[in-house]
C-alpha positions as a printed NumPy array, in Angstrom:
array([[  6.301, -27.216, -13.026],
       [  6.912, -29.509, -16.058],
       [ 10.553, -30.072, -15.061],
       [ 11.084, -31.613, -11.66 ],
       [ 12.618, -29.382,  -8.956],
       [ 15.054, -32.201,  -8.17 ],
       [ 16.385, -32.217, -11.739],
       [ 16.755, -28.436, -11.834],
       [ 18.563, -28.473,  -8.491],
       [ 20.874, -31.295,  -9.607],
       [ 21.769, -29.39 , -12.779],
       [ 22.403, -26.102, -10.915],
       [ 24.583, -27.793,  -8.3  ],
       [ 26.593, -29.796, -10.835],
       [ 27.178, -26.68 , -12.931],
       [ 28.202, -24.607,  -9.926],
       [ 30.418, -27.241,  -8.273],
       [ 31.95 , -28.501, -11.528],
       [ 31.165, -32.213, -11.237],
       [ 28.31 , -34.654, -10.857],
       [ 29.986, -36.36 ,  -7.897],
       [ 30.359, -33.082,  -5.954],
       [ 26.698, -32.287,  -6.611],
       [ 25.713, -35.778,  -5.427],
       [ 27.671, -35.382,  -2.187],
       [ 26.081, -32.003,  -1.452],
       [ 22.565, -33.24 ,  -2.209],
       [ 23.034, -36.496,  -0.319],
       [ 22.277, -38.605,  -3.385],
       [ 24.176, -41.135,  -5.475],
       [ 26.12 , -39.937,  -8.48 ],
       [ 24.009, -42.121, -10.753],
       [ 20.837, -40.438,  -9.469],
       [ 22.234, -36.98 , -10.222],
       [ 23.496, -38.075, -13.658],
       [ 20.116, -39.6  , -14.534],
       [ 18.228, -36.483, -13.392],
       [ 20.405, -34.245, -15.551],
       [ 20.149, -36.592, -18.541],
       [ 16.353, -36.641, -18.271],
       [ 16.334, -32.827, -18.027],
       [ 18.366, -32.637, -21.243],
       [ 15.842, -34.93 , -22.946],
       [ 12.905, -32.824, -21.726],
       [ 14.562, -29.588, -22.845],
       [ 15.838, -31.012, -26.127],
       [ 19.335, -29.576, -25.655],
       [ 22.686, -30.769, -24.315],
       [ 23.646, -29.082, -21.061],
       [ 27.026, -30.706, -20.459],
       [ 29.879, -31.71 , -22.751],
       [ 30.839, -35.175, -21.511],
       [ 33.659, -35.783, -23.984],
       [ 36.327, -35.19 , -21.342],
       [ 36.871, -36.714, -17.894],
       [ 35.239, -33.689, -16.26 ],
       [ 31.877, -32.578, -17.716],
       [ 31.764, -28.941, -18.824],
       [ 28.789, -26.694, -19.511],
       [ 27.921, -26.22 , -23.139],
       [ 27.02 , -22.769, -24.453],
       [ 23.359, -23.753, -24.166],
       [ 24.043, -25.024, -20.676],
       [ 25.437, -21.65 , -19.587],
       [ 22.327, -19.898, -20.867],
       [ 20.016, -22.397, -19.172],
       [ 21.905, -22.183, -15.865],
       [ 20.847, -18.557, -15.427],
       [ 17.226, -19.449, -16.227],
       [ 17.224, -22.397, -13.823],
       [ 18.694, -20.274, -11.03 ],
       [ 15.879, -17.767, -11.541],
       [ 13.298, -20.568, -11.292],
       [ 14.862, -21.968,  -8.111],
       [ 14.995, -18.485,  -6.53 ],
       [ 11.308, -17.938,  -7.353],
       [ 10.504, -21.311,  -5.827],
       [ 12.327, -20.326,  -2.647],
       [ 10.322, -17.079,  -2.44 ],
       [  7.111, -19.042,  -2.905],
       [  8.03 , -21.402,  -0.067],
       [  8.921, -18.497,   2.253],
       [  5.688, -16.665,   1.482],
       [  3.634, -19.796,   2.177],
       [  5.491, -20.343,   5.444],
       [  4.921, -16.743,   6.523],
       [  1.206, -16.793,   5.735],
       [  0.795, -20.122,   7.483],
       [  2.548, -18.71 ,  10.541],
       [  0.3  , -15.677,  10.995],
       [  2.153, -13.331,   8.652],
       [  0.033, -10.75 ,   6.868],
       [  0.574, -10.657,   3.072],
       [  0.95 ,  -6.854,   3.175],
       [  1.487,  -4.254,   5.886],
       [  0.261,  -0.678,   5.425],
       [  1.278,   2.083,   7.837],
       [  0.   ,   5.663,   7.654],
       [  2.31 ,   8.316,   9.089],
       [  1.748,  11.877,  10.199],
       [  4.497,  14.31 ,   9.29 ],
       [  4.548,  15.291,  12.945],
       [  6.354,  12.005,  13.631],
       [ 10.121,  12.15 ,  13.711],
       [ 12.294,   9.637,  15.502],
       [ 16.04 ,   9.192,  15.716],
       [ 15.331,   5.435,  15.697],
       [ 13.17 ,   5.484,  12.56 ],
       [ 15.808,   4.473,   9.996],
       [ 17.286,   1.88 ,  12.353],
       [ 13.809,   0.459,  12.947],
       [ 13.046,   0.171,   9.226],
       [ 16.39 ,  -1.535,   8.564],
       [ 15.618,  -4.102,  11.251],
       [ 12.106,  -4.539,   9.831],
       [ 13.474,  -5.174,   6.322],
       [ 15.931,  -7.759,   7.607],
       [ 13.273,  -9.537,   9.665],
       [ 10.561,  -9.529,   6.966],
       [ 12.437,  -9.282,   3.631],
       [  9.63 , -10.652,   1.46 ],
       [  6.71 ,  -8.741,   2.975],
       [  5.047,  -6.033,   0.886],
       [  5.268,  -2.805,   2.897],
       [  3.254,   0.326,   2.108],
       [  3.681,   3.804,   3.61 ],
       [  0.896,   6.389,   3.466],
       [  0.821,  10.014,   4.624],
       [ -2.191,  11.656,   6.291],
       [ -3.043,  13.874,   9.245],
       [ -5.539,  13.951,  12.12 ],
       [ -9.003,  12.584,  11.281],
       [ -7.963,  11.518,   7.793],
       [ -5.293,   9.289,   9.294],
       [ -7.597,   7.762,  11.909],
       [-10.208,   7.066,   9.228],
       [ -7.678,   5.114,   7.148],
       [ -7.036,   2.856,  10.146],
       [-10.753,   2.52 ,  10.936],
       [-11.622,   1.398,   7.419],
       [ -8.74 ,  -1.086,   7.263],
       [ -6.905,   0.832,   4.541],
       [ -3.957,   1.026,   6.947],
       [ -3.079,  -1.427,   9.705],
       [ -1.198,   1.052,  11.936],
       [ -1.214,   4.84 ,  12.162],
       [  1.168,   7.33 ,  13.749],
       [ -0.589,  10.622,  14.487],
       [ -0.276,  13.799,  16.528],
       [ -1.995,  12.841,  19.801],
       [ -5.744,  13.46 ,  19.809],
       [ -7.9  ,  14.27 ,  22.846],
       [-10.104,  11.261,  22.097],
       [-10.371,   8.441,  19.574],
       [-13.366,   6.45 ,  18.287],
       [-14.2  ,   3.393,  20.429],
       [-12.895,   1.002,  17.776],
       [ -9.432,   2.613,  17.759],
       [ -6.705,   1.573,  20.18 ],
       [ -3.862,   3.956,  20.949],
       [ -0.586,   4.247,  22.843],
       [  1.809,   7.158,  23.155],
       [  5.213,   6.992,  21.471],
       [  8.165,   8.22 ,  23.498],
       [  9.429,  10.657,  20.849],
       [  7.605,  13.969,  20.652],
       [  7.502,  16.354,  17.721],
       [  8.354,  20.047,  17.9  ],
       [  6.203,  22.381,  15.837],
       [  6.906,  26.052,  15.432],
       [  6.036,  28.987,  13.169],
       [  7.99 ,  29.675,   9.996],
       [  7.921,  32.232,   7.19 ],
       [ 10.026,  32.814,   4.089],
       [ 13.273,  34.642,   4.83 ],
       [ 12.027,  37.691,   2.864],
       [  8.616,  37.832,   4.607],
       [  7.84 ,  41.02 ,   6.585],
       [  7.553,  38.987,   9.816],
       [ 11.023,  37.469,   9.452],
       [ 13.417,  38.861,  12.025],
       [ 10.746,  40.517,  14.199],
       [ 10.954,  39.959,  17.959],
       [  8.253,  38.925,  20.424],
       [  5.529,  38.604,  17.798],
       [  2.035,  38.77 ,  19.298],
       [ -1.011,  36.778,  18.165],
       [ -2.63 ,  40.013,  17.08 ],
       [  0.308,  40.829,  14.797],
       [  0.215,  37.344,  13.293],
       [ -3.507,  37.712,  12.569],
       [ -2.691,  40.591,  10.251],
       [ -0.804,  38.278,   7.875],
       [ -1.951,  35.274,   5.888],
       [ -1.953,  31.991,   7.808],
       [ -1.114,  28.771,   5.98 ],
       [ -3.33 ,  26.262,   7.701],
       [ -3.524,  22.467,   7.778],
       [ -6.887,  21.355,   6.389],
       [ -7.819,  17.684,   6.648],
       [-10.678,  16.283,   4.611],
       [-12.593,  14.951,   7.605],
       [-11.966,  17.437,  10.399],
       [-11.508,  20.568,   8.299],
       [ -9.164,  23.415,   9.098],
       [ -6.581,  22.906,  11.827],
       [ -5.345,  26.421,  12.476],
       [ -2.566,  27.23 ,  14.929],
       [ -4.327,  26.718,  18.241],
       [ -4.583,  29.666,  20.582],
       [ -4.103,  32.244,  17.817],
       [ -6.681,  34.509,  16.157],
       [ -7.399,  32.982,  12.76 ],
       [ -6.57 ,  35.126,   9.771],
       [ -9.442,  35.752,   7.374],
       [ -6.979,  35.473,   4.494],
       [ -5.899,  31.94 ,   5.388],
       [ -4.833,  29.443,   2.782],
       [ -5.049,  25.736,   3.552],
       [ -3.525,  22.446,   2.429],
       [ -3.947,  18.791,   3.512],
       [ -0.272,  18.168,   4.306],
       [  2.602,  19.851,   6.123],
       [  4.79 ,  19.428,   3.053],
       [  2.442,  21.563,   0.959],
       [  2.26 ,  24.156,   3.73 ],
       [  6.033,  24.299,   3.824],
       [  6.204,  24.809,   0.058],
       [  3.654,  27.646,   0.303],
       [  5.674,  29.238,   3.096],
       [  8.897,  29.001,   1.073],
       [  7.135,  30.862,  -1.746],
       [  6.281,  33.651,   0.695],
       [  2.514,  33.213,   0.801],
       [  2.244,  33.428,   4.595],
       [  3.276,  31.944,   7.942],
       [  2.687,  28.341,   8.956],
       [  3.045,  26.008,  11.92 ],
       [  5.349,  23.257,  10.619],
       [  7.272,  20.405,  12.291],
       [ 10.812,  21.599,  12.908],
       [ 12.421,  18.394,  11.592],
       [ 10.834,  18.947,   8.177],
       [ 12.163,  22.479,   7.835],
       [ 15.617,  21.401,   9.042],
       [ 15.773,  18.621,   6.469],
       [ 14.128,  20.26 ,   3.452],
       [ 14.037,  24.046,   3.81 ],
       [ 17.165,  25.17 ,   5.655],
       [ 18.039,  28.702,   4.523],
       [ 14.644,  29.179,   2.88 ],
       [ 12.495,  29.669,   5.987],
       [ 12.951,  31.727,   9.154],
       [ 11.595,  30.686,  12.542],
       [  9.33 ,  33.301,  14.088],
       [  9.967,  34.641,  17.571],
       [  6.318,  34.259,  18.508],
       [  4.794,  34.008,  21.968],
       [  3.982,  30.446,  22.991],
       [  6.123,  28.848,  20.288],
       [  7.687,  26.374,  19.622],
       [  5.351,  23.691,  20.98 ],
       [  5.995,  20.058,  21.843],
       [  3.432,  17.7  ,  20.344],
       [  3.005,  14.152,  21.685],
       [  2.57 ,  11.424,  19.066],
       [  0.347,   8.332,  19.296],
       [  0.402,   4.992,  17.53 ],
       [ -3.13 ,   3.859,  16.651],
       [ -4.671,   0.614,  15.392],
       [ -8.088,  -0.919,  14.886],
       [ -9.57 ,  -2.951,  17.711],
       [-11.69 ,  -4.746,  15.118],
       [ -8.727,  -6.317,  13.318],
       [ -5.841,  -8.226,  14.86 ],
       [ -2.369,  -7.355,  13.682],
       [ -0.226, -10.048,  12.1  ],
       [  3.345, -10.892,  13.048],
       [  4.934,  -8.032,  11.118],
       [  2.485,  -5.385,  12.332],
       [  2.818,  -6.547,  15.922],
       [  6.613,  -6.441,  15.747],
       [  6.685,  -2.96 ,  14.196],
       [  4.228,  -1.559,  16.723],
       [  6.197,  -3.02 ,  19.619],
       [  9.371,  -1.447,  18.239],
       [  7.731,   1.971,  17.968],
       [  6.438,   1.773,  21.521],
       [  9.49 ,   0.118,  23.095],
       [ 11.096,   3.332,  24.488],
       [  7.845,   4.218,  26.26 ],
       [  8.23 ,   1.345,  28.711],
       [  7.295,  -2.317,  29.096],
       [  3.603,  -1.645,  29.687],
       [  2.758,  -0.522,  26.165],
       [  3.249,  -3.73 ,  24.152],
       [  0.671,  -5.555,  26.248],
       [ -2.009,  -3.326,  24.758],
       [ -1.211,  -4.419,  21.211],
       [ -3.814,  -6.683,  19.579],
       [ -2.731,  -9.954,  18.025],
       [  0.606,  -9.936,  19.885],
       [  3.214, -12.551,  19.191]])
C-alpha cells in the first residue's frame, strides 16, 4: 500500500470524530502525530482533505469523497487480516458440502445462521447429489462433507455417522392421475403405470425398493426433477415428503400404497484421507449433535 495504514486510519478517525485531538485520544497518539500523518497523506494524494481555516477542521468536498474510499480500503484490510488469521489457525479457505434431498431438519436454518455468524468470511458452497454420486464427490475431494440417505456400506476411505433426523419418503402422483384417490394400491397395480425413478450417474436406476419395476419408467438424477415430472402427470414417484409439502402442495396427491410411507435414515459422510478444518469440524459436530455425545469423537481433524 503506497499510503500508510496509520495515515489512512488517522484521517478516517479524525473525519468521523470531528477533530484531530479526539482521533489522537482514540488512537493513543499525540495530536501532533495525527496532524502530521494527515498532512503527509494530503501531500501524497495532492488534495486538501480538511479545511483548517476555522478553529475546528472540517472535511472539504474532496475530503468527503476520499473518506468513503479510505473506509473501503480499511475494511478490505480488516478482511485480509481476518482471512490470514483463520488460515493460520486451521481454517479452510472454502467449505463445500453436498446434500441429498432426502435430508430435512428442523434445525437446518438455525444451524446455517449460527455457521454464518461463526465463520462470516468463509466461502461456503452447497452442492446437490444422491447416493453414489454424492459419495464420489466426497471421495474425490470435490466436497468436504456429504449428507446422504443411509447406505448399507461405504468405501473404506469414507467415514460415516447417522444423523438423528430421518426423512420420510412416500409415493406421489399428479392430482389428475388415474391412481390419485385409489385405496390400498398394490405393487402390481403400480407396475401398470409409469414409474418416475431416481437415476444416479454412478449407481444407475434407484427404483422404489420392493416394487415391481415398470417397463415404461422414466428417470432423472434428482428428486426435484422427479417431482416436476410427477406434477406434469407423467407417472408416480417416490419423493421426500418435505419437498412436496414445501413446493408442490395442491399439485400432487399422496398414494395410499402398501408399505408406504417409509422412514429413511440419513448419514453424514466425510473422507478419511483428508482432515476437516475448523469450519467443517464445527458444522459436522452440529449436524450430529442430536444423535448423542459419541458421534463427534469420530470426526477427523476435530477441534
